[in-house]
C-alpha positions as CSV (number, residue, x, y, z in Angstrom):
1,M,230.9,84.9,11.4
2,L,232.2,81.4,12.6
3,G,234.9,83.2,14.4
4,F,232.4,85.3,16.3
5,L,230.4,82.2,17.2
6,S,233.4,80.4,18.5
7,A,234.6,83.3,20.5
8,R,231.1,83.7,22.0
9,Q,230.9,80.0,22.8
10,A,234.2,80.2,24.6
11,G,233.3,83.3,26.5
12,L,236.0,85.3,24.9
13,E,233.7,87.9,23.3
14,D,230.7,89.9,24.5
15,P,227.6,88.4,23.0
16,L,226.6,92.0,22.0
17,R,229.5,92.1,19.6
18,L,228.3,89.2,17.6
19,R,224.8,90.6,17.5
20,R,226.0,94.0,16.3
21,A,228.3,92.4,13.7
22,E,225.5,90.3,12.3
23,S,223.0,93.2,12.3
24,T,225.6,95.3,10.4
25,R,226.2,92.4,7.9
26,R,222.4,92.2,7.3
27,V,222.0,95.9,6.7
28,L,224.9,95.9,4.2
29,G,223.1,93.1,2.4
30,L,219.8,94.9,2.0
31,E,218.2,94.2,-1.4
32,L,214.7,94.4,-3.0
33,N,212.9,91.2,-1.9
34,K,211.5,89.4,-4.9
35,D,209.6,87.0,-2.7
36,R,207.7,89.5,-0.6
37,D,205.1,92.0,-1.7
38,V,203.2,94.6,0.2
39,E,199.5,94.7,-0.8
40,R,198.8,97.7,-3.0
41,I,195.9,99.7,-1.5
42,H,196.9,103.4,-2.2
43,C,195.7,104.9,-5.4
44,S,198.2,107.8,-5.1
45,G,201.6,108.4,-3.6
46,V,202.6,107.0,-0.2
47,N,203.8,109.9,2.0
48,T,204.5,108.2,5.4
49,L,205.2,104.9,7.1
50,D,205.5,103.8,10.7
51,I,206.2,100.4,12.3
52,E,204.9,99.9,15.8
53,P,207.8,99.5,18.3
54,V,206.2,96.9,20.6
55,E,206.4,93.8,18.3
56,G,207.6,95.3,15.1
57,R,204.8,93.5,13.3
58,Y,202.3,96.1,12.2
59,M,202.9,99.0,9.8
60,L,200.9,102.1,9.1
61,S,200.9,103.9,5.8
62,G,199.4,107.3,4.8
63,G,198.8,108.4,1.3
64,S,198.2,111.5,-0.8
65,D,194.6,110.2,-1.3
66,G,193.9,110.7,2.5
67,V,193.8,106.9,3.0
68,I,195.4,105.2,6.0
69,V,196.3,101.5,5.8
70,L,197.4,99.0,8.5
71,Y,199.5,96.1,7.3
72,D,200.6,92.9,9.0
73,L,204.3,92.3,8.1
74,E,204.4,88.8,9.6
75,N,204.6,85.8,7.3
76,S,201.8,83.7,8.7
77,S,201.7,81.4,5.6
78,R,205.2,80.1,6.3
79,Q,205.8,80.1,2.5
80,P,208.9,81.6,0.9
81,Y,206.7,83.9,-1.3
82,Y,204.1,85.9,0.5
83,T,202.2,89.2,0.5
84,C,202.0,91.5,3.5
85,K,198.3,91.9,3.7
86,A,196.3,95.0,4.7
87,V,194.5,94.2,7.9
88,C,192.2,97.2,7.7
89,S,192.1,100.7,6.3
90,V,190.5,104.1,6.6
91,G,189.3,104.3,3.0
92,R,187.5,107.1,1.1
93,S,184.2,105.7,2.2
94,H,185.1,105.9,5.9
95,P,183.1,108.7,7.7
96,D,186.2,110.1,9.4
97,V,188.7,109.8,6.6
98,H,191.1,112.7,6.1
99,K,189.9,115.0,3.3
100,Y,193.3,115.7,1.9
101,S,196.8,114.2,1.9
102,V,198.0,112.4,5.0
103,E,201.5,113.6,5.8
104,T,202.4,111.7,9.0
105,V,201.2,108.6,10.7
106,Q,202.6,107.3,14.0
107,W,201.8,104.5,16.4
108,Y,201.4,105.3,20.1
109,P,204.9,104.3,21.3
110,H,203.8,102.1,24.2
111,D,200.7,100.3,22.9
112,T,199.3,99.2,19.5
113,G,195.8,100.1,20.6
114,M,196.2,103.7,19.4
115,F,197.8,105.6,16.5
116,T,197.8,109.2,15.2
117,S,197.6,110.8,11.8
118,S,197.9,114.4,10.5
119,S,196.9,115.8,7.2
120,F,196.7,118.8,4.9
121,D,193.1,119.1,6.0
122,K,194.4,120.9,9.1
123,T,193.7,118.2,11.5
124,L,195.5,115.8,13.8
125,K,193.4,112.7,14.6
126,V,193.8,110.1,17.3
127,W,192.5,106.7,16.4
128,D,191.4,103.6,18.3
129,T,193.1,100.8,16.4
130,N,190.6,98.1,17.4
131,T,187.5,99.9,16.3
132,L,189.2,102.2,13.7
133,Q,187.2,105.1,15.1
134,I,188.4,108.5,16.1
135,A,189.2,109.0,19.8
136,D,190.0,112.7,19.5
137,V,190.6,115.4,16.9
138,F,192.8,118.5,17.1
139,N,192.0,121.3,14.6
140,F,194.5,123.9,13.4
141,E,194.3,127.1,11.4
142,E,197.0,126.0,9.1
143,T,198.0,123.0,7.0
144,V,199.7,120.3,9.1
145,Y,203.1,119.1,7.8
146,S,204.4,116.9,10.5
147,H,203.7,115.6,14.0
148,H,205.5,113.4,16.5
149,M,205.1,111.7,19.9
150,S,208.0,111.1,22.2
151,P,209.1,107.4,22.1
152,V,210.4,107.6,25.7
153,A,208.1,110.0,27.6
154,T,206.6,108.7,30.8
155,K,205.7,112.1,32.4
156,H,203.8,113.7,29.5
157,C,201.6,112.8,26.5
158,L,202.5,115.8,24.3
159,V,202.3,115.6,20.5
160,A,204.5,118.1,18.7
161,V,202.8,119.5,15.5
162,G,204.4,121.5,12.7
163,T,202.1,123.5,10.5
164,R,202.3,126.1,7.7
165,G,202.5,128.7,10.5
166,P,205.8,129.5,12.2
167,K,204.7,128.3,15.6
168,V,205.2,124.8,16.9
169,Q,202.1,123.5,18.7
170,L,202.2,121.0,21.5
171,C,199.0,119.0,21.9
172,D,198.2,117.2,25.2
173,L,196.5,113.8,24.7
174,K,195.4,113.8,28.3
175,S,193.5,117.1,28.2
176,G,192.6,117.0,24.6
177,S,193.9,120.6,24.0
178,C,196.9,122.5,22.7
179,S,198.8,123.2,25.9
180,H,201.9,124.9,24.6
181,I,203.2,127.0,21.7
182,L,206.9,127.3,20.8
183,Q,207.8,130.5,19.1
184,G,211.1,131.2,17.3
185,H,210.8,130.2,13.7
186,R,209.9,132.6,11.0
187,Q,208.3,130.3,8.4
188,E,206.4,127.0,8.2
189,I,207.5,124.1,10.3
190,L,208.3,121.2,8.0
191,A,209.5,118.5,10.5
192,V,209.4,117.8,14.2
193,S,211.1,115.0,16.2
194,W,211.4,114.2,19.9
195,S,214.7,113.0,21.3
196,P,214.8,109.2,21.9
197,R,217.1,109.9,24.9
198,Y,215.4,112.8,26.8
199,E,211.7,113.1,27.0
200,Y,211.5,116.9,27.1
201,I,213.9,117.6,24.2
202,L,212.3,118.4,20.9
203,A,213.9,119.2,17.5
204,T,212.2,121.3,14.8
205,A,213.0,122.1,11.2
206,S,211.7,125.1,9.2
207,A,211.6,126.6,5.8
208,D,213.5,129.6,7.4
209,S,216.7,127.5,7.0
210,R,216.9,126.9,10.7
211,A,216.7,123.9,13.0
212,K,216.2,124.3,16.7
213,L,216.4,122.3,19.8
214,W,213.9,122.9,22.6
215,D,213.4,121.9,26.2
216,V,209.6,122.2,26.3
217,R,209.6,122.8,30.1
218,R,211.3,126.2,29.5
219,A,209.3,129.3,28.7
220,S,212.3,131.3,27.6
221,G,212.7,130.1,24.0
222,C,214.7,127.4,22.3
223,L,217.8,125.8,23.8
224,I,220.0,125.9,20.7
225,T,219.6,127.2,17.1
226,L,221.9,125.0,15.0
227,D,224.6,126.9,13.1
228,Q,226.2,125.2,10.1
229,H,229.3,127.4,10.6
230,N,229.6,126.7,14.3
231,G,229.7,130.5,15.0
232,K,232.8,131.1,12.9
233,K,231.1,133.5,10.5
234,S,230.2,137.1,11.3
235,Q,226.9,137.3,13.1
236,A,225.9,139.9,10.6
237,A,226.2,137.4,7.8
238,E,222.9,136.4,6.2
239,S,223.7,132.7,6.9
240,A,224.4,133.2,10.6
241,N,222.6,130.6,12.8
242,T,221.2,128.7,9.8
243,A,221.5,124.9,9.6
244,H,221.2,124.8,5.8
245,N,221.2,127.2,2.8
246,G,217.7,126.2,1.8
247,K,214.6,124.9,3.6
248,V,215.3,122.4,6.4
249,N,212.7,119.7,5.7
250,G,213.9,116.6,7.5
251,L,215.0,115.6,11.0
252,C,216.1,112.3,12.6
253,F,217.9,111.6,15.8
254,T,220.3,108.7,15.9
255,S,219.0,105.7,17.8
256,D,221.0,106.7,21.0
257,G,219.8,110.3,20.8
258,L,223.4,111.7,21.0
259,H,223.3,113.1,17.5
260,L,220.8,114.7,15.1
261,L,220.6,114.4,11.4
262,T,219.1,117.2,9.2
263,V,218.4,117.4,5.5
264,G,217.7,120.5,3.4
265,T,216.8,121.7,-0.1
266,D,220.4,122.8,-0.5
267,N,221.1,119.1,-1.2
268,R,223.0,118.6,2.0
269,M,222.7,116.4,5.0
270,R,224.4,117.4,8.3
271,L,225.1,115.6,11.6
272,W,224.9,117.6,14.8
273,N,225.9,116.9,18.4
274,S,222.5,117.1,20.1
275,S,224.0,118.2,23.5
276,N,225.7,121.3,22.3
277,G,224.4,121.8,18.8
278,E,227.9,121.6,17.2
279,N,228.1,120.7,13.5
280,T,230.3,117.6,13.3
281,L,231.3,118.5,9.7
282,V,230.7,115.0,8.4
283,N,230.6,115.2,4.6
284,Y,227.9,113.1,2.9
285,G,228.4,114.7,-0.5
286,K,225.3,115.8,-2.5
287,V,222.1,114.4,-1.0
288,Y,219.4,115.2,-3.7
289,N,216.3,116.8,-2.1
290,D,213.7,118.8,-4.0
291,S,210.8,118.0,-1.7
292,R,208.5,120.9,-1.0
293,K,207.3,119.4,2.2
294,G,208.8,117.1,4.9
295,L,211.2,114.4,3.9
296,K,210.9,111.3,6.1
297,F,214.2,109.4,6.4
298,T,215.4,106.9,9.0
299,V,218.4,105.4,10.8
300,S,219.5,101.9,11.7
301,S,219.7,100.6,15.2
302,G,221.9,98.0,16.9
303,C,224.7,97.9,14.3
304,S,228.5,98.1,14.8
305,S,228.5,101.1,12.5
306,E,225.1,102.9,12.2
307,F,223.5,103.8,8.9
308,V,221.1,106.4,7.6
309,F,218.6,105.7,4.8
310,V,217.6,108.8,2.8
311,P,215.1,109.1,-0.1
312,Y,217.1,110.2,-3.1
313,G,214.9,110.8,-6.1
314,S,213.5,107.4,-7.0
315,T,216.1,105.6,-5.0
316,I,217.2,105.3,-1.3
317,A,220.8,106.3,-0.5
318,V,222.5,104.4,2.4
319,Y,225.3,106.2,4.3
320,T,227.4,105.4,7.3
321,I,226.4,108.1,9.8
322,Y,229.7,108.9,11.3
323,S,232.0,108.7,8.3
324,G,229.6,110.0,5.6
325,E,230.5,107.2,3.2
326,Q,227.8,106.3,0.8
327,I,227.4,102.5,1.0
328,T,224.8,101.8,-1.8
329,M,221.7,103.1,-3.6
330,L,218.6,101.0,-3.3
331,K,216.8,101.0,-6.7
332,G,213.3,99.6,-7.3
333,H,210.8,102.5,-7.3
334,Y,209.6,104.1,-10.5
335,K,208.9,107.5,-9.0
336,T,210.1,109.8,-6.2
337,V,210.5,108.1,-2.8
338,D,209.0,110.2,0.0
339,C,209.5,108.0,3.1
340,C,211.2,105.0,4.5
341,V,211.2,103.2,7.9
342,F,213.6,100.7,9.4
343,Q,212.5,97.5,11.1
344,S,215.3,96.9,13.7
345,N,214.2,93.4,14.8
346,F,215.1,91.9,11.4
347,Q,217.1,94.7,9.9
348,E,214.5,95.3,7.1
349,L,213.6,98.5,5.4
350,Y,210.2,99.6,3.9
351,S,209.8,102.5,1.6
352,G,206.9,104.4,0.1
353,S,206.8,106.3,-3.2
354,R,204.7,108.4,-5.5
355,D,204.4,105.3,-7.7
356,C,201.8,104.1,-5.1
357,N,203.9,101.2,-4.0
358,I,205.5,100.1,-0.7
359,L,208.6,98.0,-1.2
360,A,210.3,95.7,1.2
361,W,214.1,95.6,1.4
362,V,215.5,92.6,3.2
363,P,219.0,91.2,3.9
364,S,220.2,88.9,1.1
365,L,220.6,85.3,2.3
366,C,223.7,84.6,0.3
367,E,226.6,86.6,-1.3
368,S,226.0,87.4,-4.9
369,V,228.7,87.0,-7.5
370,P,230.3,90.4,-8.1
371,D,230.3,91.9,-11.6
372,A,231.7,95.0,-13.2
373,D,228.8,97.2,-12.1
374,D,228.4,95.8,-8.6
375,E,230.3,97.8,-6.0
376,V,228.2,96.7,-3.1
377,N,230.0,93.4,-2.5
378,I,233.4,95.2,-2.5
379,I,232.1,97.4,0.3
380,H,230.8,94.4,2.1
381,T,234.2,92.8,2.1
382,T,235.8,96.0,3.5
383,F,233.4,95.9,6.4
384,L,233.9,92.2,7.1
385,V,237.6,92.8,7.3
386,M,236.9,95.6,9.8
387,F,234.9,93.3,12.0
388,S,237.4,90.5,12.0
389,A,240.3,92.8,12.9
């Protein structure tokens, strides 16, 4: 690190190189923070988390009890030990609370004054953050599994919604109606995600073993159906044009939008080129996944080597995206982890589990002494050598 600082001071290195190296070091040092708690409000499992992208300060959580909680992650006490307090919540006594499990919460990408939530009660709700009142409600005929707003859109306000039906619904926040329907899947839509690079590109994942890329401006169907075999198997084969050999229940674009990660109930994770749909054939090994609904995983941002964080039973597996190497397993939850979210400003990770807890994983401030069971420090050394080369 001192070498990076000296090179930057002398003008020999791009400042971005130092920033990326330090961000990577911090991600590699993630550990359960014993000095930070997240106030426990949920009485049942935590299904979904989202941190607002404007300041990176406020976090939403949605639970199996239908409750939504808004947390302040900032340490206003300036003490080493502190608790991230719940600022407000949509509790069971709230007149507009979801009747059943909340599956997705998301901040409006450009402003903390609004957020959205969707639930097994067949609704998508738009909330005014300041008053905690409903601004709009979209009702569907089927259970809602997932929804997503584009993080980069400037020319549309569409919310993509995946339900138990095979059609992807696009809801327009401006008009308050469902303006488009995307048809092509054969079973329920378990996950949807807009590209962080192109505002009209949408990825969808279904229980029919398929993942598709769409340009929502086109009326002629999807752009690409992802094929795990890259078209090398006979088109008559049962697995032709399937992304996984089981349900595809998780999607996540890399931070630059150039690649797409998918997970499936075949215990596999795959990395795809988002421009042509090619399977890059990166081998992540077994990625345990028995979720019957959407699995919410996340990726790092701003590192020299980007990472993906995937719920793996009661742990969170951390992989390098482009090599497939498993870096570590984050252990701390007592039951199955259903979601995690990355805070890119400080390289922190928050995870929600069926044990009703939200845990904070933060970079360690000092190197721990390696022992016989600790492989993490060995891996850290490898990466530090890579940076200094």
